[in-house]
PyMOL Python script that loads the backbone (N, CA, C, O; Angstrom):
from pymol import cmd

cmd.read_pdbstr("""\
ATOM      1  N   MET A   1     109.029 113.701  66.943  1.00  0.00           N
ATOM      2  CA  MET A   1     110.004 112.991  67.737  1.00  0.00           C
ATOM      3  C   MET A   1     110.779 112.070  66.814  1.00  0.00           C
ATOM      4  O   MET A   1     110.215 111.152  66.219  1.00  0.00           O
ATOM      5  N   ASP A   2     112.050 112.316  66.701  1.00  0.00           N
ATOM      6  CA  ASP A   2     112.884 111.554  65.788  1.00  0.00           C
ATOM      7  C   ASP A   2     113.751 110.596  66.590  1.00  0.00           C
ATOM      8  O   ASP A   2     114.919 110.881  66.857  1.00  0.00           O
ATOM      9  N   THR A   3     113.175 109.457  66.975  1.00  0.00           N
ATOM     10  CA  THR A   3     113.890 108.478  67.776  1.00  0.00           C
ATOM     11  C   THR A   3     114.331 107.330  66.888  1.00  0.00           C
ATOM     12  O   THR A   3     113.521 106.702  66.207  1.00  0.00           O
ATOM     13  N   ILE A   4     115.630 107.068  66.907  1.00  0.00           N
ATOM     14  CA  ILE A   4     116.187 105.960  66.131  1.00  0.00           C
ATOM     15  C   ILE A   4     116.724 104.929  67.118  1.00  0.00           C
ATOM     16  O   ILE A   4     117.545 105.253  67.976  1.00  0.00           O
ATOM     17  N   PHE A   5     116.264 103.697  66.998  1.00  0.00           N
ATOM     18  CA  PHE A   5     116.727 102.616  67.853  1.00  0.00           C
ATOM     19  C   PHE A   5     117.752 101.808  67.080  1.00  0.00           C
ATOM     20  O   PHE A   5     117.457 101.265  66.016  1.00  0.00           O
ATOM     21  N   TYR A   6     118.959 101.732  67.624  1.00  0.00           N
ATOM     22  CA  TYR A   6     120.021 100.984  66.964  1.00  0.00           C
ATOM     23  C   TYR A   6     120.108  99.552  67.458  1.00  0.00           C
ATOM     24  O   TYR A   6     120.581  98.669  66.742  1.00  0.00           O
ATOM     25  N   THR A   7     119.651  99.320  68.684  1.00  0.00           N
ATOM     26  CA  THR A   7     119.717  97.969  69.233  1.00  0.00           C
ATOM     27  C   THR A   7     118.373  97.619  69.872  1.00  0.00           C
ATOM     28  O   THR A   7     117.541  98.487  70.134  1.00  0.00           O
ATOM     29  N   LEU A   8     118.194  96.345  70.108  1.00  0.00           N
ATOM     30  CA  LEU A   8     116.987  95.872  70.789  1.00  0.00           C
ATOM     31  C   LEU A   8     116.939  96.393  72.222  1.00  0.00           C
ATOM     32  O   LEU A   8     115.863  96.685  72.744  1.00  0.00           O
ATOM     33  N   GLN A   9     118.107  96.510  72.857  1.00  0.00           N
ATOM     34  CA  GLN A   9     118.137  97.003  74.231  1.00  0.00           C
ATOM     35  C   GLN A   9     117.657  98.453  74.309  1.00  0.00           C
ATOM     36  O   GLN A   9     116.949  98.811  75.250  1.00  0.00           O
ATOM     37  N   ASP A  10     118.026  99.293  73.340  1.00  0.00           N
ATOM     38  CA  ASP A  10     117.525 100.675  73.317  1.00  0.00           C
ATOM     39  C   ASP A  10     116.008 100.698  73.224  1.00  0.00           C
ATOM     40  O   ASP A  10     115.347 101.473  73.915  1.00  0.00           O
ATOM     41  N   PHE A  11     115.465  99.852  72.373  1.00  0.00           N
ATOM     42  CA  PHE A  11     114.014  99.794  72.197  1.00  0.00           C
ATOM     43  C   PHE A  11     113.325  99.321  73.472  1.00  0.00           C
ATOM     44  O   PHE A  11     112.298  99.874  73.864  1.00  0.00           O
ATOM     45  N   MET A  12     113.885  98.299  74.120  1.00  0.00           N
ATOM     46  CA  MET A  12     113.269  97.759  75.332  1.00  0.00           C
ATOM     47  C   MET A  12     113.307  98.771  76.477  1.00  0.00           C
ATOM     48  O   MET A  12     112.336  98.883  77.225  1.00  0.00           O
ATOM     49  N   ILE A  13     114.407  99.506  76.627  1.00  0.00           N
ATOM     50  CA  ILE A  13     114.494 100.513  77.689  1.00  0.00           C
ATOM     51  C   ILE A  13     113.490 101.626  77.422  1.00  0.00           C
ATOM     52  O   ILE A  13     112.847 102.109  78.355  1.00  0.00           O
ATOM     53  N   PHE A  14     113.342 102.041  76.170  1.00  0.00           N
ATOM     54  CA  PHE A  14     112.384 103.081  75.822  1.00  0.00           C
ATOM     55  C   PHE A  14     110.959 102.639  76.119  1.00  0.00           C
ATOM     56  O   PHE A  14     110.195 103.388  76.727  1.00  0.00           O
ATOM     57  N   THR A  15     110.592 101.435  75.700  1.00  0.00           N
ATOM     58  CA  THR A  15     109.225 100.969  75.925  1.00  0.00           C
ATOM     59  C   THR A  15     108.962 100.719  77.408  1.00  0.00           C
ATOM     60  O   THR A  15     107.841 100.927  77.872  1.00  0.00           O
ATOM     61  N   LYS A  16     109.972 100.276  78.163  1.00  0.00           N
ATOM     62  CA  LYS A  16     109.794 100.080  79.599  1.00  0.00           C
ATOM     63  C   LYS A  16     109.545 101.428  80.282  1.00  0.00           C
ATOM     64  O   LYS A  16     108.705 101.522  81.177  1.00  0.00           O
ATOM     65  N   GLY A  17     110.259 102.456  79.870  1.00  0.00           N
ATOM     66  CA  GLY A  17     110.054 103.785  80.440  1.00  0.00           C
ATOM     67  C   GLY A  17     108.669 104.322  80.159  1.00  0.00           C
ATOM     68  O   GLY A  17     108.029 104.885  81.047  1.00  0.00           O
ATOM     69  N   ILE A  18     108.195 104.155  78.927  1.00  0.00           N
ATOM     70  CA  ILE A  18     106.847 104.600  78.577  1.00  0.00           C
ATOM     71  C   ILE A  18     105.802 103.825  79.377  1.00  0.00           C
ATOM     72  O   ILE A  18     104.804 104.395  79.820  1.00  0.00           O
ATOM     73  N   THR A  19     106.035 102.523  79.560  1.00  0.00           N
ATOM     74  CA  THR A  19     105.098 101.705  80.337  1.00  0.00           C
ATOM     75  C   THR A  19     105.031 102.180  81.783  1.00  0.00           C
ATOM     76  O   THR A  19     103.945 102.253  82.357  1.00  0.00           O
ATOM     77  N   TYR A  20     106.188 102.507  82.386  1.00  0.00           N
ATOM     78  CA  TYR A  20     106.192 103.006  83.762  1.00  0.00           C
ATOM     79  C   TYR A  20     105.468 104.342  83.875  1.00  0.00           C
ATOM     80  O   TYR A  20     104.783 104.588  84.867  1.00  0.00           O
ATOM     81  N   ILE A  21     105.609 105.198  82.883  1.00  0.00           N
ATOM     82  CA  ILE A  21     104.900 106.483  82.900  1.00  0.00           C
ATOM     83  C   ILE A  21     103.390 106.257  82.834  1.00  0.00           C
ATOM     84  O   ILE A  21     102.635 106.902  83.562  1.00  0.00           O
ATOM     85  N   ILE A  22     102.947 105.349  81.970  1.00  0.00           N
ATOM     86  CA  ILE A  22     101.516 105.047  81.846  1.00  0.00           C
ATOM     87  C   ILE A  22     100.982 104.441  83.144  1.00  0.00           C
ATOM     88  O   ILE A  22      99.909 104.820  83.613  1.00  0.00           O
ATOM     89  N   MET A  23     101.733 103.497  83.726  1.00  0.00           N
ATOM     90  CA  MET A  23     101.290 102.872  84.973  1.00  0.00           C
ATOM     91  C   MET A  23     101.229 103.884  86.111  1.00  0.00           C
ATOM     92  O   MET A  23     100.312 103.828  86.931  1.00  0.00           O
ATOM     93  N   GLY A  24     102.181 104.802  86.178  1.00  0.00           N
ATOM     94  CA  GLY A  24     102.151 105.849  87.195  1.00  0.00           C
ATOM     95  C   GLY A  24     100.948 106.753  87.021  1.00  0.00           C
ATOM     96  O   GLY A  24     100.325 107.151  88.006  1.00  0.00           O
ATOM     97  N   GLY A  25     100.610 107.085  85.782  1.00  0.00           N
ATOM     98  CA  GLY A  25      99.429 107.898  85.516  1.00  0.00           C
ATOM     99  C   GLY A  25      98.155 107.196  85.946  1.00  0.00           C
ATOM    100  O   GLY A  25      97.245 107.822  86.490  1.00  0.00           O
ATOM    101  N   ILE A  26      98.091 105.901  85.703  1.00  0.00           N
ATOM    102  CA  ILE A  26      96.911 105.135  86.120  1.00  0.00           C
ATOM    103  C   ILE A  26      96.820 105.095  87.644  1.00  0.00           C
ATOM    104  O   ILE A  26      95.728 105.224  88.198  1.00  0.00           O
ATOM    105  N   LEU A  27      97.960 104.917  88.334  1.00  0.00           N
ATOM    106  CA  LEU A  27      97.945 104.881  89.797  1.00  0.00           C
ATOM    107  C   LEU A  27      97.523 106.215  90.396  1.00  0.00           C
ATOM    108  O   LEU A  27      96.973 106.243  91.498  1.00  0.00           O
ATOM    109  N   VAL A  28      97.764 107.313  89.705  1.00  0.00           N
ATOM    110  CA  VAL A  28      97.318 108.611  90.185  1.00  0.00           C
ATOM    111  C   VAL A  28      95.855 108.842  89.813  1.00  0.00           C
ATOM    112  O   VAL A  28      95.089 109.361  90.623  1.00  0.00           O
ATOM    113  N   PHE A  29      95.465 108.468  88.616  1.00  0.00           N
ATOM    114  CA  PHE A  29      94.133 108.773  88.111  1.00  0.00           C
ATOM    115  C   PHE A  29      93.046 107.915  88.749  1.00  0.00           C
ATOM    116  O   PHE A  29      91.970 108.426  89.058  1.00  0.00           O
ATOM    117  N   MET A  30      93.299 106.634  88.950  1.00  0.00           N
ATOM    118  CA  MET A  30      92.250 105.733  89.442  1.00  0.00           C
ATOM    119  C   MET A  30      91.733 106.095  90.843  1.00  0.00           C
ATOM    120  O   MET A  30      90.517 106.096  91.034  1.00  0.00           O
ATOM    121  N   PRO A  31      92.590 106.405  91.835  1.00  0.00           N
ATOM    122  CA  PRO A  31      92.028 106.813  93.143  1.00  0.00           C
ATOM    123  C   PRO A  31      91.225 108.106  93.055  1.00  0.00           C
ATOM    124  O   PRO A  31      90.204 108.251  93.727  1.00  0.00           O
ATOM    125  N   LEU A  32      91.683 109.046  92.226  1.00  0.00           N
ATOM    126  CA  LEU A  32      90.919 110.287  92.064  1.00  0.00           C
ATOM    127  C   LEU A  32      89.560 110.014  91.426  1.00  0.00           C
ATOM    128  O   LEU A  32      88.554 110.599  91.828  1.00  0.00           O
ATOM    129  N   PHE A  33      89.529 109.136  90.446  1.00  0.00           N
ATOM    130  CA  PHE A  33      88.270 108.772  89.795  1.00  0.00           C
ATOM    131  C   PHE A  33      87.357 108.029  90.768  1.00  0.00           C
ATOM    132  O   PHE A  33      86.146 108.248  90.779  1.00  0.00           O
ATOM    133  N   TRP A  34      87.945 107.144  91.590  1.00  0.00           N
ATOM    134  CA  TRP A  34      87.152 106.403  92.576  1.00  0.00           C
ATOM    135  C   TRP A  34      86.540 107.357  93.595  1.00  0.00           C
ATOM    136  O   TRP A  34      85.374 107.204  93.961  1.00  0.00           O
ATOM    137  N   CYS A  35      87.309 108.335  94.057  1.00  0.00           N
ATOM    138  CA  CYS A  35      86.768 109.328  94.992  1.00  0.00           C
ATOM    139  C   CYS A  35      85.655 110.137  94.337  1.00  0.00           C
ATOM    140  O   CYS A  35      84.660 110.453  94.990  1.00  0.00           O
ATOM    141  N   PHE A  36      85.802 110.472  93.082  1.00  0.00           N
ATOM    142  CA  PHE A  36      84.759 111.190  92.348  1.00  0.00           C
ATOM    143  C   PHE A  36      83.481 110.360  92.289  1.00  0.00           C
ATOM    144  O   PHE A  36      82.387 110.895  92.469  1.00  0.00           O
ATOM    145  N   LEU A  37      83.611 109.059  92.038  1.00  0.00           N
ATOM    146  CA  LEU A  37      82.421 108.199  91.951  1.00  0.00           C
ATOM    147  C   LEU A  37      81.759 108.017  93.305  1.00  0.00           C
ATOM    148  O   LEU A  37      80.532 108.052  93.392  1.00  0.00           O
ATOM    149  N   THR A  38      82.541 107.823  94.373  1.00  0.00           N
ATOM    150  CA  THR A  38      81.940 107.535  95.672  1.00  0.00           C
ATOM    151  C   THR A  38      81.393 108.770  96.354  1.00  0.00           C
ATOM    152  O   THR A  38      80.490 108.646  97.181  1.00  0.00           O
ATOM    153  N   GLN A  39      81.890 109.947  96.048  1.00  0.00           N
ATOM    154  CA  GLN A  39      81.347 111.161  96.642  1.00  0.00           C
ATOM    155  C   GLN A  39      79.969 111.486  96.099  1.00  0.00           C
ATOM    156  O   GLN A  39      79.181 112.153  96.770  1.00  0.00           O
ATOM    157  N   ARG A  40      79.674 111.036  94.925  1.00  0.00           N
ATOM    158  CA  ARG A  40      78.359 111.297  94.338  1.00  0.00           C
ATOM    159  C   ARG A  40      77.294 110.345  94.872  1.00  0.00           C
ATOM    160  O   ARG A  40      76.097 110.582  94.708  1.00  0.00           O
ATOM    161  N   ASP A  41      77.740 109.264  95.514  1.00  0.00           N
ATOM    162  CA  ASP A  41      76.809 108.253  96.017  1.00  0.00           C
ATOM    163  C   ASP A  41      76.278 108.685  97.385  1.00  0.00           C
ATOM    164  O   ASP A  41      77.009 108.650  98.375  1.00  0.00           O
ATOM    165  N   GLU A  42      75.020 109.087  97.440  1.00  0.00           N
ATOM    166  CA  GLU A  42      74.399 109.517  98.693  1.00  0.00           C
ATOM    167  C   GLU A  42      73.477 108.412  99.196  1.00  0.00           C
ATOM    168  O   GLU A  42      72.600 107.948  98.468  1.00  0.00           O
ATOM    169  N   ASP A  43      73.676 107.998 100.434  1.00  0.00           N
ATOM    170  CA  ASP A  43      72.803 106.962 100.997  1.00  0.00           C
ATOM    171  C   ASP A  43      71.618 107.593 101.707  1.00  0.00           C
ATOM    172  O   ASP A  43      70.770 106.880 102.245  1.00  0.00           O
TER     173      ASP A  43
END
""", "prot")
cmd.dss("prot")
cmd.show_as("cartoon", "prot")
cmd.util.cbc("prot")
cmd.orient("prot")
């Protein structure tokens, strides 16, 4: 990936986009992981 940042604003928009992608992945992954953990718990 050959990304060249010419301004601070380009860098900030890029990092904000990556952060939103990571946060979206966590919001999808955590409920699935929680369901996996609670389904194994037998009372």
